[in-house]
N, C-alpha and C positions, 0 to 999 in steps of 0.2 A: 671904039665908038660904042657908047652904051647901048643896050636894047631898052626899048621903050614899050611898057605893058599896055596891051590894048585896054580902053577903058569905054565904057558905054556912057556916052554923055549925051544920047539922044532925050529930047524931051518927050515926056508921057511915058517913060520906062514903064513896064508892067513887069510886075513881080510875079512869076508864075511857080513859085515854089510850090504850090498846092496847099491843101488843107494842113491844119496843125495836127499833131498826135492825138489831141483830145477829140478833134473832130474825127478822125479816122477810128478811133476807138468806138465812138458814139455810133458809127455807122455799123449795123449787124453784119453786112456783106463785105465788109473790107478785109483786105489782107491782114491788117494787124489786129483786128478784133477776132478773126476767126483763129489766128496763130494763139493769142492769149487765151480763149476760150479752150482749144486743145491742150495748151500747156496745163491749165487749171484741171481738167479732166484726167490728166496724164498723172497729176500728183497723187500720191498715195495718201489717204485721209486716215490718219490713226485714231482709233476709237478711245474714248476713255475708259477707266477701269468700271465705272457705273454703267457706261453702255455695253461693255462685254459681260458684265454680271447679269444684267437685265436679259440679254440676248440669250444668254445662257439658261436663265429661270424659263423663259418663253418657250425655248428649244425643250425643256424638259416638260413643260406643261404640254405642250403639244404631243409629244410622244404618249405620256399617260393619258390624256384625254381621247386619243384615237383608240387606246388598248381597252378603255372603260367606258366606252359608249351605253347609253341607256335609252335606245331608241327601240321601237317596235321591228324595224325593219333589221337592225342589228341582231336583235333576239331571235327574229326568225331565222336570218342566215345562220347564226351560231346553231339553233336548234336543228337545221338541215345539215350542216355539216357534222354535228354530233350524230345523226341518224345514219349518215353515209358511213361513219367510222364504226358504228355497232354493225351495219350491215357487211362491212368487210371482215370486221373480227369473226362473225359467225360464218362467212364462206372459207375463212381461213382454217378455222376449227372443223 
């Protein structure tokens, strides 16, 4: 005796499969969109040679810029430090 599969033949059958993938991704709070966002953040983004060079130049410029500050406060601090060193040298001698 063959087995007969159950079939839904009811009138007005409602398809409750849920929203499509695009709709789920459009909703920022859905599992799929949060998962995709996490995967994108996890990926390592490689910088171009141009960007690496630019960052290196910027870092060098920042280091040099901090050493060569030409402001009144910086000059005052340098002078105070110089005076302290001179006093310490006199006390040691």
